C-alpha positions in Angstrom: 33.2 29.3 19.7 34.8 27.1 22.3 37.1 24.2 21.5 34.4 21.7 22.6 31.8 23.5 20.4 34.3 23.3 17.5 34.7 19.6 18.1 30.9 19.1 18.1 30.6 20.9 14.7 32.8 18.4 12.8 30.5 15.4 13.2 27.5 17.6 12.3 29.3 18.7 9.1 30.0 15.1 8.2 26.3 14.3 8.5 25.4 17.5 6.6 27.5 16.2 3.7 25.6 12.9 3.7 22.3 14.9 3.6 23.5 17.1 0.8 24.4 14.0 -1.3 21.0 12.5 -0.5 19.5 15.7 -1.8 21.4 15.2 -5.1 20.0 11.7 -5.5 16.5 13.0 -4.6 16.7 15.8 -7.2 17.7 13.3 -9.9 15.0 10.8 -9.0 12.4 13.5 -9.1 13.5 14.7 -12.5 13.3 11.2 -13.8 9.9 10.6 -12.0 11.4 7.6 -10.3 9.7 6.0 -7.3 13.2 5.9 -5.7 12.5 9.6 -4.8 10.1 8.6 -2.0 12.7 7.0 0.2 15.4 9.5 -0.8 13.2 12.3 0.5 12.5 10.5 3.8 16.1 9.6 4.2 17.3 13.1 3.6 14.8 14.5 6.1 15.8 12.1 8.8 19.5 12.8 8.1 19.0 16.5 8.4 17.3 15.8 11.8 20.4 13.9 13.0 22.6 16.8 11.7 20.5 19.2 13.8 20.8 17.0 16.9 24.6 16.9 16.6 24.7 20.7 16.0 22.8 21.6 19.1 24.1 18.8 21.2 20.7 17.4 22.1 20.7 14.6 22.9 24.2 14.6 24.3 26.0 11.9 22.4 29.0 10.4 24.3 30.9 10.1 21.0 29.5 12.3 18.3 32.2 11.3 15.9 31.1 7.7 16.0 27.5 8.7 15.4 28.6 10.6 12.3 30.7 7.7 11.2 27.7 5.4 11.4 25.6 7.8 9.5 28.2 8.0 6.8 28.9 4.2 6.7 25.1 3.5 6.5 24.6 6.0 3.7 27.5 4.4 1.8 25.6 1.1 1.7 22.6 2.9 0.2 24.6 4.9 -2.3 26.4 1.8 -3.5 23.1 -0.1 -4.1 21.6 2.9 -5.9 24.6 3.5 -8.0 24.6 -0.2 -9.1 21.0 0.1 -10.1 21.5 3.3 -11.9 24.5 1.8 -13.8 22.4 -1.2 -14.8 19.6 1.2 -16.1 22.1 3.4 -18.0 24.2 0.6 -19.5 21.2 -1.5 -20.4 19.0 1.3 -21.7 16.4 0.3 -19.2 13.2 2.4 -19.1 12.7 3.4 -15.5 8.9 3.0 -16.0 9.2 -0.6 -17.2 8.1 -3.4 -15.0 11.0 -5.7 -13.9 11.5 -8.7 -11.7 14.1 -9.0 -9.0 16.0 -11.6 -11.1 16.3 -9.0 -13.9 18.6 -6.8 -11.8 22.4 -7.6 -11.5 23.6 -9.9 -8.8 25.9 -7.2 -7.4 22.8 -5.3 -6.2 21.9 -6.6 -2.7 18.9 -8.9 -2.8 16.7 -6.6 -0.6 17.3 -3.7 -3.0 16.5 -5.9 -6.0 13.2 -6.7 -4.4 12.5 -3.0 -3.6 13.2 -1.8 -7.1 11.1 -4.5 -8.7 8.2 -3.9 -6.4 8.2 -0.2 -7.3 8.6 -0.8 -11.1 5.9 -0.7 -13.7 4.0 2.3 -12.2 2.1 0.0 -9.8 3.3 1.2 -6.4 2.1 3.8 -4.0 4.0 6.5 -2.2 4.2 4.9 1.2 4.9 1.5 -0.3 8.0 2.9 -2.1 9.2 4.5 1.1 8.3 1.6 3.3 9.9 -1.1 1.2 13.1 0.9 0.8 13.2 1.7 4.5 12.9 -2.0 5.3 15.8 -2.8 3.1 17.9 0.0 4.5 17.3 -0.8 8.2 17.1 -4.6 8.1 20.0 -5.1 5.6 22.1 -2.0 5.2 22.3 -1.2 8.9 23.7 -4.5 10.2 26.1 -4.6 7.2 27.3 -1.1 8.0 27.8 -1.9 11.6 29.7 -5.0 10.7 32.0 -3.0 8.4 32.6 -0.5 11.1 33.4 -3.2 13.7 36.5 -4.0 11.7 38.0 -0.6 12.4 36.4 0.6 15.6 34.8 -0.9 18.7 31.1 -0.8 17.9 29.7 -2.6 21.0 30.9 0.1 23.3 28.6 2.6 21.5 25.2 1.0 22.2 24.0 4.0 24.3 24.7 6.4 21.4 23.0 4.0 19.0 19.9 4.3 21.2 20.2 8.0 21.3 20.2 8.0 17.5 17.0 5.9 17.8 15.5 8.7 20.0 16.3 11.3 17.3 15.0 9.3 14.4 11.9 8.0 16.2 10.9 11.5 17.3 11.1 12.7 13.7 9.4 9.9 11.7 5.8 10.9 12.1 6.5 14.4 10.7 8.5 12.9 7.9 5.6 10.6 6.9 3.2 13.5 6.9 5.5 15.6 4.7 6.1 12.7 2.4 2.4 12.3 1.8 2.0 16.0 1.4 4.8 16.3 -1.1 3.8 13.4 -3.4 0.3 12.3 -2.7 -1.8 14.3 -0.2 -5.1 13.4 -1.9 -4.5 9.7 -1.6 -2.7 9.6 1.8 -5.5 7.7 3.5 -5.8 5.1 0.7 -2.0 4.8 0.6 -1.9 3.8 4.3 -4.8 1.4 3.8 -3.1 -0.3 0.9 0.2 -0.9 2.6 -1.4 -1.8 6.0 2.1 -2.2 7.4 3.3 1.3 8.2 4.7 0.4 11.7 8.1 1.4 10.4 6.7 4.9 10.1 6.4 5.3 13.9 8.6 6.0 16.8 8.1 2.5 18.1 8.7 1.0 14.7 12.0 2.8 14.1 13.3 1.7 17.5 12.1 -1.9 17.1 13.5 -2.3 13.6 16.9 -0.6 14.4 17.1 -2.7 17.6 16.6 -5.9 15.4 19.3 -4.6 13.1 21.8 -4.3 16.0 20.8 -7.9 17.1 21.5 -9.2 13.5 24.8 -7.3 13.5 25.7 -9.2 16.6 24.7 -12.5 15.0 26.8 -11.7 12.0 29.9 -11.5 14.2 29.3 -15.0 15.5 30.5 -17.7 13.0 27.8 -20.1 14.1 25.0 -17.6 13.8 26.2 -15.7 10.8 24.7 -17.9 8.0 21.2 -17.7 9.4 21.5 -14.0 10.2 22.7 -13.3 6.6 19.8 -15.3 5.2 17.4 -13.5 7.4 18.5 -9.9 6.5 18.6 -10.9 2.8 15.0 -12.2 2.7 13.1 -10.1 5.2 12.4 -7.2 2.8 11.0 -9.6 0.2 8.8 -11.2 2.8 7.4 -7.8 3.8 6.7 -6.9 0.2 4.8 -10.2 -0.3 2.8 -9.6 2.9 1.8 -6.1 1.7 1.0 -7.1 -1.9 -0.6 -10.5 -1.2 -2.1 -10.6 2.3 -3.3 -13.9 3.6 -6.9 -12.8 3.8 -8.3 -13.3 0.3 -11.0 -10.7 0.8 -8.4 -8.1 1.6 -6.2 -9.3 -1.2 -9.1 -8.9 -3.7 -10.1 -5.5 -2.3 -6.6 -4.2 -2.5 -6.2 -5.5 -6.1 -9.4 -3.6 -7.1 -8.2 -0.4 -5.4 -5.0 -0.5 -7.5 -7.0 -0.9 -10.7 -9.5 1.9 -9.8 -6.8 4.4 -8.6 -3.9 4.1 -11.1 -2.5 7.6 -10.5 -0.5 7.1 -7.4 1.7 10.2 -7.0 2.2 13.7 -8.0 5.5 15.4 -8.5 6.8 18.7 -7.1 7.5 21.5 -9.5 11.1 21.5 -10.9 
């Protein structure tokens, strides 16, 4: 192995550690039959794809160490939010199957993640909903916050090209991840699942690029003292707005039809064997 190859392996190993930790969360959520498993699975798969890209050097990132640092910093936002939710469940003796409201969760859980957990509670959500809502929170809120945190120790704006290369990797992988997600948890209801959410643009190459591009834009806004308050309000509320749009669409006929579908098809997921 050449020295350059050795250098390229270190960032891949950093991302591999992130993926391994995601796998641990996934295993726990599946054991507990928690809807949180849906996004944990998708997130782990996408992280493994980034690990592979860094390992083989395709695309050729200008600064692989920065790419790995962003992957680690972004995952830290997710892990922190999940740990706070898990601590709340454990310390309060909360039943993971119980229906809760966002206001029931502690204030130290970021607002988007409170919205996501509440929307998936009470056994009333579908597989792609669980993944979609969490992905929205992770990209629209966690990503700009991770970039903001990184900007305090490294120059982030000089890495825009590598950020777009990451978008290439994740965008190319998302269709396969969506198919595997449906196959793992709900193949029989995959078509109904997509009909019910009606907002699966995030599960597309274009959607990943667009949402991550907006996250970068909001990061830039957060660095401007005049724009920061509006940017923070936007990233805090956009996930709740998406959930409301999916659960209560403006068209009353669609709203009634989706409500009936939820009543008629209560069993929304299956679980892999232990």
